[in-house]
C-alpha positions as CSV (number, residue, x, y, z in Angstrom):
1,M,46.1,53.6,-1.5
2,A,46.5,49.9,-2.2
3,S,49.4,48.0,-0.8
4,A,52.1,46.9,-3.2
5,V,52.3,43.6,-1.2
6,P,49.3,41.4,-1.7
7,K,47.6,40.0,1.3
8,S,48.6,36.4,2.0
9,T,45.9,33.8,1.7
10,H,47.7,31.7,4.3
11,D,47.6,34.1,7.3
12,D,45.7,31.7,9.5
13,E,47.9,28.7,8.6
14,K,49.4,26.6,11.4
15,P,53.2,26.0,11.2
16,V,52.7,22.3,10.4
17,E,50.2,23.2,7.6
18,R,52.7,25.7,6.2
19,E,55.5,23.1,6.1
20,A,53.2,20.6,4.4
21,R,52.1,23.1,1.8
22,L,55.7,24.2,1.2
23,G,56.8,20.6,0.9
24,R,54.2,20.0,-1.8
25,M,55.3,23.1,-3.6
26,R,58.9,22.0,-3.5
27,V,58.0,18.6,-5.0
28,F,56.0,20.3,-7.7
29,L,58.8,22.7,-8.5
30,N,61.4,20.0,-8.6
31,E,59.3,17.9,-11.0
32,G,58.9,20.9,-13.3
33,L,62.7,21.7,-13.2
34,A,63.4,18.0,-14.0
35,D,61.0,18.2,-16.9
36,I,62.6,21.3,-18.3
37,A,66.1,19.9,-17.9
38,A,65.0,16.8,-19.8
39,G,63.5,18.9,-22.6
40,R,59.9,18.1,-21.7
41,F,58.1,21.4,-22.0
42,I,55.4,23.0,-24.1
43,E,55.1,26.6,-25.3
44,G,52.8,29.0,-27.2
45,E,49.1,28.2,-27.6
46,E,49.6,24.6,-26.3
47,A,51.0,26.0,-23.0
48,D,48.1,28.5,-22.8
49,R,45.5,25.7,-23.2
50,W,47.3,23.6,-20.5
51,L,47.4,26.5,-18.1
52,E,43.7,27.3,-18.6
53,G,42.9,23.6,-17.9
54,E,45.0,23.7,-14.7
55,I,43.3,26.8,-13.5
56,A,39.9,25.4,-14.2
57,E,40.8,22.2,-12.3
58,A,42.1,24.1,-9.3
59,E,38.9,26.3,-9.2
60,D,36.7,23.2,-9.4
61,S,38.6,21.5,-6.6
62,A,38.3,24.6,-4.4
63,R,34.5,24.5,-4.6
């Protein structure tokens, strides 16, 4: 039976690496929240295209 909790991809992460990653995530989240609060957001097909581009860019940089 498969676990309901996915395996973390950060299991071998050192504490300093974890804090750096979480710091980058906090900055990204705060930027997004500020954009939403300011009314800067996209939806529908435009959002789907943007997300697909972000995923492709992340996959390219991971290679």
